N, C-alpha and C positions, 0 to 999 in steps of 0.2 A: 548490530546495527543501530542506530541512534531513534528512538519513538516505538520502539519493538520491546512488548514487554514476554511477560512466557505464556500467554495465548497465543496473543499473534505470529509467536518463533514457534508454536507446535504448528499452528493454519498455515504459514508459510513453507513449512518443513513436509506437510501432506504434498504442497507442490513443487518440490524437491526445489524451494527458496532456503537457502543457510547463509548467505554474504550480499553484503550490498553490492557485489559485480554481478551477483545472480541476478539481483532484483533489476540492477540498469538494464542489463539483456533484457530479463522477460519484462520492464514496464511497469512502474508501479499501477496504475489502470487496469491492464492484462491478469497482473496478479490480482491485485484484488476483486475482481471480475471472478476467475477463476474459484478464490478464497468465498465468494459470497456467491458464486454455484454451490457453492459444499455445504454451507454454512449460514440458508438465506434469513434466520431469524433471530440471527447474533452480527451479522455486520452491519457495519454503519457506516457513514461519510465519514467521521471519526477515523476509520483507520487505513481509508482512504489519505484521508491530509496524513497518517502520520506514517505509509508510504512512499508516500510522498517527500514528507522531510527526510527520510532511511535514504531515499535514493538523492536528495538530496544534498543530505547528508549535513541539514538544518532539524532546528527547531519545528514542528509541524503546526503549532500552534502561529507561526511566525511567515507561516508560506503566503505570497503576496495572491489579492485575489485573483489575476488572470491570470496566475496559474491554477488557481482551483476551477474558475472558470471550462478553460482549456480542457481540464481532464475532466471535467462533468459532458462536459462536449462531446468527449471522444470513450461514455462509457455505453457500449451495445447493448 
């Protein structure tokens, strides 16, 4: 998956997300929330942008602001 390094891959695997299809099914925001619950001291919004980018198959640094704002609004 694009944007996903080794630590993030390990965290995703902990919640049974190993492919882009898995991530799309769960959703980037939900995956980020699950990972944040497991690793609250280590997870930042940078991971959220990386997950959204991976879900959209684009560089996480190029995510439009409106997509970021919508994602933040959906965080529980």
